[in-house]
C-alpha positions in Angstrom: 0.0 -0.5 0.0 1.7 3.1 -0.9 0.5 7.2 -0.8 -1.3 8.3 -2.8 -4.5 6.4 -2.5 -7.6 6.9 -3.9 -11.1 6.1 -2.7 -11.4 3.1 -5.5 -8.2 1.5 -4.0 -9.2 1.8 -0.4 -12.8 0.4 -1.1 -11.1 -2.4 -2.9 -8.5 -2.6 0.1 -11.1 -3.1 2.3 -13.3 -6.1 0.3 -9.7 -7.6 -0.1 -8.7 -7.8 3.5 -12.4 -9.2 5.0 -11.3 -12.3 2.9 -7.9 -12.2 3.3 -8.0 -14.9 6.3 -4.8 -15.8 8.2 -2.6 -14.9 5.4 -3.1 -11.1 6.5 -1.1 -11.6 9.4 2.0 -11.5 7.3 1.5 -8.2 5.3 -0.4 -6.5 8.2 2.4 -4.2 9.4 3.1 -2.5 5.5 -0.8 -2.3 4.9 -1.4 -0.4 8.4 1.7 1.8 7.8 0.1 2.7 4.3 -3.3 3.4 4.9 -1.9 5.8 7.9 0.4 7.4 6.0 -2.2 7.9 3.5 -4.8 9.4 6.0 -2.0 12.0 7.1 -1.5 13.5 3.7 -4.6 12.7 2.0 -7.1 16.0 1.9 -10.0 14.7 -0.1 -13.0 13.7 2.8 -14.6 11.2 -0.1 -11.3 9.3 0.0 -10.4 10.1 3.7 -13.7 8.1 4.6 -12.6 5.5 2.1 -9.1 4.9 3.8 -10.6 4.7 7.3 -13.0 2.3 6.3 -10.8 0.1 4.8 -8.4 0.6 8.3 -11.4 -0.3 10.1 -12.0 -3.5 8.0 -8.5 -4.1 7.8 -8.2 -4.1 12.0 -11.3 -5.8 12.5 -10.6 -8.6 10.1 -7.2 -9.8 12.2 -8.7 -13.2 13.5 -5.6 -15.2 14.0 -3.6 -15.5 17.1 -0.3 -14.5 14.9 -2.4 -11.6 13.4 -3.5 -9.9 16.5 0.0 -10.4 18.4 1.4 -8.4 15.8 -0.9 -5.9 15.4 -0.9 -5.1 18.7 3.0 -4.9 19.1 2.6 -2.8 16.2 0.1 -0.3 18.3 2.3 0.1 21.0 5.6 0.3 19.6 3.6 3.5 17.7 2.7 4.4 20.8 6.0 4.4 22.3 7.3 6.4 19.6 5.1 9.2 20.2 4.8 9.5 16.1 2.3 12.1 16.5 0.3 10.9 13.3 0.3 7.1 14.1 -0.8 8.1 17.7 -3.3 10.0 16.5 -4.8 7.1 14.3 -4.4 4.5 17.2 -7.0 7.0 18.9 -9.8 7.0 15.5 -9.8 3.2 15.2 -10.2 2.5 18.9 -13.3 4.8 18.7 -14.4 3.7 15.7 -14.0 -0.1 16.2 -15.9 0.3 19.7 -18.8 1.6 18.4 -19.2 -1.4 16.0 -18.9 -3.7 18.8 
């Protein structure tokens, strides 16, 4: 996943990650990093909504132990590194996922 991202690409990615299964774990960090980077540089509200949706779909699609461990360690590392764009994304993800449960 590279920036800039289009709404079409974000929506396609959102659909793809829901069926990726355990193979998603192997590419989780690069995909999540690309999405967060795109969230930071994108200005178009339509594209931002699509990227947010893809990010929530990605996180919600992680279902195996390896993927959950990778996701949690990545989010904790971003928090500990005090990287504002990534910390901001963590809060937004937590909020979005909390409302979906």
